[in-house]
C-alpha positions as CSV (number, residue, x, y, z in Angstrom):
1,M,178.6,79.9,59.9
2,P,181.9,80.3,61.2
3,I,183.3,83.9,61.5
4,F,185.4,83.5,58.2
5,G,182.8,81.2,56.2
6,F,181.8,83.8,54.4
7,L,185.5,83.7,52.6
8,F,184.8,79.8,51.4
9,R,181.1,80.2,50.3
10,N,181.0,78.9,46.8
11,K,184.4,78.0,46.4
12,R,185.9,74.6,46.4
13,V,188.9,74.4,48.9
14,Q,191.0,71.5,48.3
15,P,193.0,70.4,51.2
16,L,196.8,70.2,51.1
17,K,197.8,66.6,51.2
18,P,200.7,65.9,53.1
19,R,203.6,64.6,51.3
20,L,204.0,61.3,51.6
21,S,207.9,60.7,51.9
22,T,210.4,63.7,53.3
23,R,212.1,65.7,50.2
24,L,215.8,66.3,50.2
25,A,216.9,69.8,48.4
26,M,220.1,69.3,46.5
27,S,221.4,70.4,43.0
28,E,223.4,66.9,41.8
29,P,223.8,66.2,38.0
30,V,221.9,63.0,36.9
31,R,221.1,61.5,33.6
32,L,218.3,60.5,32.3
33,R,217.6,57.9,29.4
34,L,214.2,58.7,27.2
35,S,212.4,56.9,24.9
36,G,214.6,55.7,22.0
37,G,217.5,55.1,24.2
38,L,218.4,58.6,24.0
39,E,220.7,60.1,27.1
40,Q,220.4,63.5,28.3
41,S,221.9,65.2,31.4
42,A,219.7,66.9,34.0
43,I,219.6,68.7,37.6
44,L,218.3,66.6,40.7
45,Q,216.7,69.9,42.5
46,D,215.1,67.4,45.3
47,V,214.5,63.7,45.6
48,S,212.4,61.3,48.1
49,S,212.0,57.8,48.3
50,G,208.9,58.5,46.1
51,G,210.2,61.2,43.3
52,A,212.3,63.8,42.4
53,C,212.4,67.0,40.7
54,L,214.2,67.6,38.0
55,R,215.3,70.4,35.9
56,T,216.5,70.1,31.9
57,H,216.6,71.5,28.4
58,T,215.2,68.5,27.6
59,R,211.0,68.7,26.7
60,M,209.0,66.0,28.1
61,R,205.2,65.6,28.9
62,V,203.1,64.6,31.7
63,G,202.6,61.0,31.6
64,D,206.2,60.3,29.6
65,R,208.4,57.1,31.0
66,L,212.2,57.7,31.7
67,G,215.2,55.9,33.5
68,L,217.4,58.2,36.0
69,S,220.7,57.2,37.0
70,M,221.7,59.0,40.5
71,Y,224.9,58.9,42.2
72,F,225.5,60.2,45.8
73,G,228.4,58.5,46.7
74,L,229.3,55.2,48.1
75,D,226.4,52.4,48.2
76,Q,224.1,55.2,47.1
77,R,223.6,54.3,43.3
78,Y,220.3,54.2,41.9
79,E,219.0,53.0,37.9
80,L,215.6,54.0,38.6
81,R,212.5,54.0,35.9
82,A,210.4,57.1,36.4
83,R,207.0,59.1,35.0
84,V,206.5,62.8,34.9
85,I,203.8,63.8,36.6
86,Y,204.2,67.6,35.9
87,A,206.2,69.8,34.0
88,L,206.7,73.6,34.3
89,P,208.6,75.7,31.6
90,G,211.2,78.1,32.5
91,S,213.0,80.8,30.5
92,R,216.4,80.0,30.1
93,G,219.9,77.4,30.9
94,F,218.1,74.4,32.2
95,H,214.7,75.9,31.1
96,A,212.4,73.4,32.4
97,R,211.4,71.5,35.9
98,Y,209.7,68.3,35.9
99,G,208.4,66.3,38.4
100,V,208.7,62.7,38.5
101,R,207.4,60.0,40.3
102,F,209.5,56.6,40.6
103,I,207.8,53.4,39.6
104,A,208.7,49.5,40.1
105,M,211.1,50.4,42.5
106,S,212.3,47.8,44.6
107,D,211.7,47.9,48.3
108,D,215.5,47.6,49.4
109,D,216.0,50.5,46.9
110,C,213.4,52.7,48.4
111,Y,214.1,51.8,52.1
112,K,217.8,52.5,51.1
113,L,216.6,55.8,49.1
114,D,214.9,57.1,52.5
115,T,217.1,56.2,54.9
116,F,219.6,58.4,52.8
117,V,217.1,61.6,52.6
118,N,216.2,61.6,56.1
119,E,220.0,61.0,57.4
120,R,220.6,64.3,55.2
121,M,217.8,65.8,56.4
122,A,219.4,65.6,59.9
123,Q,222.2,66.9,59.5
124,T,221.0,70.1,57.4
125,Q,218.6,70.4,60.3
126,F,220.3,69.6,63.0
127,G,224.1,69.4,62.5
128,V,223.7,65.9,63.4
129,R,226.2,63.1,61.3
130,A,225.1,59.7,61.1
131,F,227.9,57.3,62.5
132,A,229.8,55.5,59.9
133,S,230.6,51.9,60.3
134,P,233.7,51.0,62.5
135,P,236.6,50.7,60.3
136,N,238.3,47.6,59.9
137,F,241.4,47.5,61.9
138,S,242.2,43.9,61.1
139,N,244.1,44.5,57.9
140,F,247.1,46.5,59.5
141,S,249.8,44.9,61.0
142,R,251.4,45.5,64.7
143,S,254.7,46.6,65.1
């Protein structure tokens, strides 16, 4: 028996599953489209190419499906469908926290969102900014 084996005897220990994709912590406003076409605001707490964590005053249940509109700037607009995978009640303000998994996401949107998250993570961790595309000077006239 291992030295600390007695700690785990007769207990089921679930190994931690690594996340499939990197999550970026943020605090951005987003729009939810619920069943019946009702739109509500929410705060995006974190995002990855596989899902997100939202805070909202709207009550949802595990298994509910919704539309999610996210806009992070130029070329970073997403209209995605998602399913609620966990719900945690809160006490005030945006009192509930929901984990959602993106469903039926195109490969292009998945790649674009994953690239955005990884570039932002690099900026945050290392102070590195991705190079922007080179400017187009052909529109400027020379004197």
